[in-house]
N, C-alpha and C positions, 0 to 999 in steps of 0.2 A: 444447531451452532455445540459449536465446536466446545470442545476442556479448557482452561485454561491451563498454561505447563511451568506456568511463577508463581510464585506471590504477585501482588500486582500492589504499583512501584502508590503511591501516599498520591492524592488528589485532592483537591480546595475549593473550585470547578463550582457552581452549580449551576442550573438551568427550568427552566417547567418542562415540566414532563408534557405526550401526550402518546396516546398507543394505536398508533396509525399502520395500515394496510402497506409490504411490503413493492413496489413491485417489479417486475422478473427481467433484472436489466442484463442479461448472459442473451435473453433476444435479441436485445441492440445490436444491429449492422453496424459495426466497424467505422465505418465514414461521419457514421452519426452521433458518436462517442466523441470524438473530435471535435466537433461542427461547435461555433458559437449556439449558444440554447437561451433566447428568454428567460424571467421569471416563469414560474410553471407557474400554473393558474390550478391544477388540482392537488390541496392539502397532503393528499398523501403521496403526494413525486419531487416535497420538500424534500431537500438529503439535511440531512441528522434533526428533523423534525419531531422525533420523536422515537418511544425504547426501538423500537426494533429497526428505521431504520440506522439509531449507535449501533447495535448488536451485527447489526449488520458489514458495518464497516470493519465493524473487531474484526469477524470471521473472516473478510478477505483482507486482513491484516497482517492474521495468523495463516491463509493459507500460504501469503508474496514470502513468508520469513521460511513456510516450510522447503518454499522451492528457492532460492536467494540457498538455502540448508545444504540443497540437492546443488546446486551445481557449485559452490565451495568444494565440496562434495565432489565433483565429478573431476572440478581442475586440482583436487591433489588427487585423485587417485590417475588422472592424463603427465604425470608428471613421473611416472613410473619410477618412482626409485632417484631419480634425478635430482640435481643439489638443485632447488629451486631457487630463485635471481629473487633478492634479498627485496624489489617493489613492489614484483610477485608476495613473498609471503603480507609485504608492508599490508598492501591492497586487503590479502584473505582474513588479516589479523582486520580487520577495520571495518571488513562489514558481516565476518562472524559477528563483535562488538555490536552493529548495526543491528542484527539478525536479535544479538535479543534483549535489545531495546525496544525492537516492531515485535516482540512477545510484548514487553514486561508492555507496553501502551494499549497493548489491543487486550488484555488481560484485566485489566486499569478502565479501560470501556466497559468489558463485559463484567466490571465486580459495580462500577459506579451510569450503567448506562441511562439511570432518569438522569443523570446530574450531569450528564454533555450533552443534553440538545439544546441545541440551537434553531428560535425563532429566525423563519425573516432571514435566508442563508439567502438567497433569491440561484439556489441552482438545484436542477433536476437529483435525489438519486439517483436517479439512473445511469446516469452522465460520473456523477462522485462514482460508484460499482464500477462499473465498465472502465476505467479507469485504470485502475487498481486489477483491475480482472487482466487488461491486457498488460501494464506496468507484468504480473507474475508469469505471460506467456513469455512475453521481450525475456525474463530473465534465465526462461528455462535455452534460449537461444544464442545469448552471448558470447558473443568469440574471445574477447582479453576477460578475464573477471574487473579491472580496473575499470571498465566501463558502468559498468552496476550502480557506483560510487551516487551519480545525478541522481539516477530513478530512486533505487533507497534515499535519501540525503531528502528525496519530494517527500515520498512516502511519510518518511519520522516527522516530518512541519503539518504534513494534513492531520497524522493523528495530532502531535503538541496541540495543532490549532484548533481540533475540534475539544480536548482534554479543556483548554482554558477558555475553550469559546468563543472561542474569537475569529466572527463570521468571515472581514478581511485578507486574517491567513489563512484559513482553507480556502481561500479563492485565490489567492498566488499558489496553497500546495497546488492547488487541480494546475494552475499553467504553469509551475516545473514539472510536475508530471508530465501532464499532453508536452513538451517542447521537449524534455527526455526522451520518450517513450518514439515523437517521429523521428527522433535523431538519429536512434536508437533503429527504428525501420527502415530507414537508408541507409543505415551499415549492415543491415542482415547479416550481423555476421554467424559463426553456424560454434558451437560449443568442443573445444576437445574432445576426444574418445581415448578411455584409457588404452594405459599401453599394452601391450599385450605378454 
């Protein structure tokens, strides 16, 4: 578990708690991450069903925020002292704000993991974590910084729905993340390199 970077935001949601082991999502092939899955039968693979699963989501959100920050900084360095177009500046400012919000939500999940457990979500934890890991990989490869906004928005929606204890919101956010991951896969752009 990583350390929180900022003070946690206020939370009001409460949920049941259960301590479960977390399966290894990194070992899951990408094709299986995006495939529709039936409700998990193993209680240990129920997404957000225990404190370890909530903490794992917080870890992945923090990792994604780190990758987003690195990508924004690469975009800034790639300008090489040239004037940055207003629309690019606006996109980078919005993404920096989103990065801060992701960190705050991740820190809230760390601080109050027991309160954010959602019973009977009907989604496997491995799918939830697999999508966030794939999003982190995509953010490093994205060619135009503005293309990241939908993906970041999906992760913010996921964190917000998890914090609010809204199973339907979590499922909708996962669909949004999956759709943006798929779209970015088709585009397959490469990030800019710093001007020497």
